[in-house]
N, C-alpha and C positions, 0 to 999 in steps of 0.2 A: 225713914229720915235720910236726908242727904248726907253724904260722907263728908266729914271734915277734912280740908286739905291738909296734906303733910307739910310741915314746916321746912323741910329740906328739899322740897320741890322747887324747880326753877320756874319763874313766871314767864309763860309764853302767851303773847297777846297776838291775836289775828284781827286785823282791821278789814272788815268786809265779810258779811254773813251771806253772800250769795252762793252759788254752786261751789266754786273753788274753795272759799273760806270755810264753808260748812262742812265739806267733805274732808278737807284737811283736819279740821277740829275733830270730826268723828273718827277718822282713821288713826289720828295721833292719840286720841283718847283710848282707843281699843288696843293699840300696838304698844304705846309708850307712856300710858297714863300714869305709871309709877314714877315717871321722871319729871313730868311737867304738871303745873297748876295752869290750866288752859282757860283763857278769857276770850271769848268771841264777840266782837263788836260789830253791829250793823246799823245802817241808817233807815232801813225799812222796818215797819212794824211787823211784817212777815218775814221770817228768816228760815233758812234751811229748805226752801222749796226748789223743785226741779224746774228750772227756767225753760228747758227743752220742751216741756209739755204745755206751755202756755198757748201754743197754736191749737193743740188738741182740746184744751179747756175752752178756747174761744169757739172752736167748731162744735162744741157740745158733745164731744166724743168721750170725754171722762168728766169726773166731778172733782170738787175741791179735795175730797178724801184721797184722790190719787196723786196730789201734788207734792207731798213731803219727800225730800231727797234722803233725809237722815231722821233718825228717831231723836228729836231734839229734847223731848221731855226725859227720855231715859238718860241722855247725856247730863242734863241738868241735876237729875236725881243722884247721879254718880259723881257730882262735884265740878263739872264743867260750868263756868260762869258765862251766861249769855246776856249781853246788854243790847236789846233791840230798841229801835226808834231813837237812837241817841248817837248821832255821827261824831267822829273825831273832827275837832276844828283845828288842832295844831299838834305838832310833833317836835319835841325837844330832844335832839339826838345826843346832846351832851349829857343832859339829866336822865336820859332814858325814860321820859315820861310822855304821856299822851293826855291832852285835855279834850273832854267831850263837851258837846253843846250844852248839856245840863250843868256844866262846871265841874264835874267830877274829874279828879286827877288819877291816872292809871299809871303805874310803874311797870317796867318789863325788864326781863333778862334777855329774851329773844323776841323779835318782833317780825311778823309776816304781814306784808301789805298785799291784800287780795281785794283792791278797791274796784276792780272791774272796769266798766266803761260806761259812757253816756251815749244816748242817741245823738247822732248829728243833726242839728237843725239848720237846714239850708238857709243861706241869707236872702230870704224872700220877705218882702214887706208884709207885715202882719202875722209873722210866725209866733209872736208872743201871745196871740189871742187865746182865750179860754177854751175854745173848741178846736185847738191845734194840739195834738198829743203825740206821744211816742208809742212804741209797742215793745217795751222792755221789762215791765214788771208786772206782778199780780194785781196791783192796783189799777194799771192800764186796762188789763183784761176786765176787771170788775166794772170799770167805766163803760166799756164797750158792751158787755153783757146786759147792762142796765138800759141800753137803747131800746125804745119801743117803736112799733110800726116799721115802716119802710123808710129808713133814713138814707139820704144821698151823701156818700162818703167818698172822699178823694184820698187815695193812698199814694204817697210819693216814694218811689223806689221799687223796682222790679227785681230785687235780689231775693234771697232766701226769706228774710223776715217779712218783706212787703208782700210776696206772694202768699205766704202763710196767713198773714193778716187778712188779706183780700179774700182768700178762700173761706176763712172762718166767718167773715163778716156776710159774704154772699150767702153762706149756708144758714145764717140767721135771718135771711129775708131782706137784707139791705141792697141797695143799688150802689155798685162799686165801680170807680174808674181809677185805673192805676197810671201814673206818669212814670216814665223811666227814660232817663237821658241817653242811655245807649240805644242802639238800633235794634237790639235783641235782649230777651230776658236772660238773667243769670249769665251775663257776659263774661264773668270771671270763671265760671265753671263749665259752661257749655259752648259749643260752636254754634254757628248760625243755623245749621240744619237741624240740630236737635232742639234749639230754642224755638224754631218754628213749629215743630210738633208740640212742644209745651204750650206755646201761644194758642194754638188751635184747641188744646184741651181746656184751658182756662176760659177761653171764649165760649165754649160749649156750656160751662158753668154759669155763664150770664155776665162775666166780668168784661168791662170796656177797657181798652188800652190806648195810651198815647205815647208811643215809642219815639225815641230821639227827641223828647221834649220835657222841659221842666216848666212848672207855672211861673209866670212873670210876677204875680203878686196876688195877694188875697185882698178882696174888698170886704171892708168891715162895717158893720152896723153901728148905731149910736152906743149900744151896749158893749161894743169891742168885739163881738163874735164875728167870725168869718161867715159871710153870706154867699160869696161867689169866688170862684178861682178864675183869675185872668190868664188866658192862654197866650202863647206867642203868636198865634194866628189872629188875635184880636177878639176870639170868642170868649164868652163869659159863661161859666158853668155854676149853676146854683148848687150850693152844698150845705150840709148840716154839720159835717165833722171832717177835720183833716187829720190823717195819720201819717206821721214822718217815719219812714223806714228806709232812710237813705244812708245807711252805714252807722258805724260807731266810732267813738274817739275815746282811747284809753283815759281813765280817771287818774291823773298824776299831780293834781293841785297840791295835796298834802305832801307828797314826796318832794316835789319841786320847791315848796316853800321851806322845807326842812334842810334843803341843800343837797339832797341826793342827785346822783347823776341821772339825767333823763335825756331822751331824744323825743321820738313819738311817744314812747312809753318809758317806764322805769327800767333802766339798763341793768341786766343781771348777767352773771357768768354761768358756766355749766353747772354750778352747784346751786343755783338760784340765789346767789348772794348779790345784794346791791353794792353800791360804792362805800357804804358805811358798815362798820363792824356790827355784827349780831342782828342786822336787818336784812330780810329776804323779801322777795316779791314773786307772785305767781299769778297765772291766769291772764285775763284780757288786759290787765294793768301793766304787764311786764313785757320787756323786749330782749330777745336774745339773738345775737348774730344778725341784727338789723331785721329781724322779723318780729311781728306781734301775732297774737293767737286769739281767734274767735271761735274755734271748734272744740268740742270736748275732749277728743282723743289726745291731743298733745298736753292739754292741761291736766288730765288724769296722770299722764306720764310725769309731768312736772311735780304733782303731788307725791308720787311714789319715790321720786329722787329726793325731794325735801324731807320726807319722813326719815330716810336713811341718813341724810346729812345731819339733821337735827339730833339723831341718836348717835352720831359720831362715826357712822359707817361710810364706806366708799360708794359714791354714786354720782353719775354725770347725766346731764340731759343733752339729748341730740334731736335735731329736727329730722322728721320723717314725713313723707307725704301722708295726707289725711283724706279719706273719702268724703265726698259731699252727698248728702241725701236730702230730699225735700219732704217735710212732714206734712203732706196733704193726702187724705184718703183718696185712692183711685189714681193717684199720679206717682208713677214709678220711674225714678232716675238715679243714676249712680255716676260720679265723676270723680276721678282721682288723677293726680300727676299732671303731666304736660298735655294741654288740650289743643294748642296751636302749634303744629310741627314747624321746625326749622328746615332749612334746605338740606341739612344732612339727615333728616328723619325720613322714614317711610310710613305711609298710612294705609291701613286696611279698613274698609268701610263696608258696612252691610246695612241696607235699608229695605223694609217691607212696609210700603205704604198702607196696604190693606189692613195689616195687623198693628199698624201704628208702632213699629218696632225699628230702632235704629242703634247701630253700634259703630264706633270709631275707635281704633287702636293705633297708638303711635309707637313705632319701634325705631330704636336707634342701635345700630351695630349688633343686632340680634337680641337686644334687650328690650322688653316692654317698658315704656316710660310713661304711658298715659292712656287712659281709657274713658270713654263716654258711653253709657248704656242708657237708653230710653225705651220704656215698654217693658221688655223682658230684662230684668236686672239680676236674674238668678245667679250668673257667673261673676258678679261684681267682687265678691270677696275672693274668689280664685284668682281674678286678674290682680287684685290688690296684693295678694301673696306673691305672685309672680314679679310684680314691681318691687315690693320690699325685699325679696330674696335675690333680685337681680338675676333671675333665671334665664339662661339662654334658651330663646324659643325659635331659633333658626330652623330646627327640624320639624316645627309644627305650624309654619306660617300659612300653609294652605288651609289649615282647619282652625286656626286660633280664633277667628271671629265667631265660630260656631260654639265655643265654649269648652268646658272641661271634658264633657262626655265624648266629644269627637276627638279630643286631644290625648286622652289617657292612653290609647293604644299606641300613639306616636311616641309618648314618654317611655312607654315600656319598650 
């Protein structure tokens, strides 16, 4: 039988049952469950799953059984209350209450907003059509996996999500064209040289690309569905489905309506506190030092900080460089730190066309500040450690691009 909540526990409510909210609930339950009665609220019917694995699920490399991030059933059995498929519609900071879509009123002593983000829908005519979708949730993947035959699919966005969606869809036998408004793929994580190698690899998979271009509009049928994508050149491409993967926008509507301080996201301090007492925020919906967060590593750090803060311990959050990796089988890349050198930086570049191998290291005053690896990424974590530790690499510059094995004698 589920354990009955202790009356002297403080009520801690987490709004958002995605990765950040679910992991916080899980870790809080394990470490400080004696202090808090935890309520986790999610708008999706499926809660506590690993969003990072959506691309692997789409590519049919894993099954639904591999998706859970935390043991939600065990948490519930131990007294954590989970309210799924019932989003919060309003927050009253004065009364310390939340109203759910179902009409239920929830009170809190401490509140954590982990509302995540929404997929950006580009201002293209026809974007509200029923066969225009995002690639953000388990439900999105379920729609894609139910497609039969060889569908003609347009993916908008050549960033991480767009490329992972395109790879998964083409592996399922569909014909995919990717539009990307930059002149090269992953333009925030790669330079043009590495992106060119990546482009060739995806073309070998059978994916078509329209770089430096966004669709002008979608032509719709009488039933409202998109039938063609209108290109800037005047060309019209027949299409069955459009997948928007052109970035994300932090979900701040609830916080903003309640009067919390927001910019692009919900503003927090180094203890993850918002502008209102007893309200915290973390994950993709928060902003610290004018930066927002879309990768897992800094969000996991935020969770660790918040766990201590909620327990009355000292902890602060600080921004550190985070590596980028692409979750596509057979494609190996690693990018971290500064990728476009300034005039005061020096670059070390290695390229082996035959082996499809590329490395670019950016060094500033003897300190490694950025690294791009494509093909052989075995030294990625070592380069990352050098960047994090601000290790002086002046005595190994001649060997640095070849990796740790060549540089260890130099370090000694």
